[in-house]
Legacy VTK file of the C-alpha trace (Angstrom):
# vtk DataFile Version 3.0
C-alpha trace
ASCII
DATASET POLYDATA
POINTS 101 float
3.315 119.338 120.342
5.035 122.069 118.372
4.199 125.759 118.521
2.465 127.246 115.472
4.898 129.046 113.213
4.676 132.828 113.466
4.462 134.617 110.126
7.590 136.778 110.187
6.782 138.461 106.867
9.933 137.164 105.204
13.201 139.078 104.972
13.132 142.806 105.720
15.725 143.553 103.050
15.601 140.750 100.469
18.571 140.461 98.183
17.024 138.403 95.404
19.022 136.636 92.741
22.643 137.475 91.971
25.171 136.493 89.335
28.505 135.054 90.400
31.128 132.695 89.000
31.953 129.156 90.075
35.462 127.720 90.522
35.721 127.258 86.732
34.782 130.930 86.242
31.478 129.989 84.610
28.592 132.402 85.303
26.143 131.021 87.859
22.863 132.440 89.148
22.426 132.100 92.911
19.815 133.108 95.439
21.829 135.649 97.392
19.745 135.114 100.532
21.085 131.539 100.637
24.630 132.800 100.342
24.307 135.760 102.727
21.812 134.338 105.189
18.257 135.469 105.611
19.085 138.534 107.674
16.490 140.357 109.739
12.867 139.369 109.317
10.239 141.945 108.478
8.620 141.156 111.836
11.840 142.041 113.695
12.190 145.226 111.642
8.623 146.328 112.384
9.027 145.506 116.105
12.252 147.526 116.238
10.524 150.508 114.659
7.647 150.197 117.151
10.165 150.054 120.018
11.948 153.174 118.774
8.643 155.025 118.654
7.729 153.839 122.127
11.060 154.948 123.607
10.854 158.383 121.977
7.315 158.944 123.242
7.932 158.122 126.926
9.480 159.958 129.851
13.221 160.404 129.258
15.295 158.160 131.465
12.338 156.283 132.953
13.517 152.991 131.473
17.244 153.464 131.986
17.474 155.298 135.321
18.324 152.660 137.961
16.834 154.770 140.764
13.481 154.874 138.971
12.775 151.130 139.275
14.299 148.015 140.780
16.222 145.890 138.224
13.637 143.081 138.121
10.847 145.641 137.620
12.803 147.195 134.742
13.222 143.759 133.140
9.507 142.996 133.571
8.594 146.331 131.996
11.010 145.780 129.108
9.544 142.326 128.492
6.022 143.759 128.373
7.122 146.527 126.004
8.911 144.038 123.725
5.831 141.801 123.569
3.674 144.821 122.740
6.080 145.857 119.957
5.910 142.373 118.438
2.104 142.479 118.679
2.212 145.688 116.613
4.595 144.021 114.157
2.268 141.020 113.791
-0.670 143.360 113.162
1.320 145.239 110.531
2.140 141.989 108.709
-1.548 140.998 108.709
-2.580 144.446 107.468
0.110 144.360 104.806
-1.388 141.155 103.431
-4.865 142.711 103.371
-6.143 140.789 106.397
-7.045 143.758 108.578
-9.745 146.290 107.965
LINES 1 102
101 0 1 2 3 4 5 6 7 8 9 10 11 12 13 14 15 16 17 18 19 20 21 22 23 24 25 26 27 28 29 30 31 32 33 34 35 36 37 38 39 40 41 42 43 44 45 46 47 48 49 50 51 52 53 54 55 56 57 58 59 60 61 62 63 64 65 66 67 68 69 70 71 72 73 74 75 76 77 78 79 80 81 82 83 84 85 86 87 88 89 90 91 92 93 94 95 96 97 98 99 100
């Protein structure tokens, strides 16, 4: 059974439609996201912003100082923080679509 698809909000920086020329130098309209790849999703962008805010607001060095925590504890903490940041991103996408009050 497949996992339900997570709404990623689409591209964070959509490029839209662009004009180019084919091999015969005829003008051709293309979807630039097809040509350039989708790039970062809005969900990833929001999660990254949430992570930056989290890191700024916490004790300096607490996540990067090896003497502060054992390596596996640091990884566990980072995993929890990352999941929390994506939860904020998911909530922002819902709110953006008018689904949150």
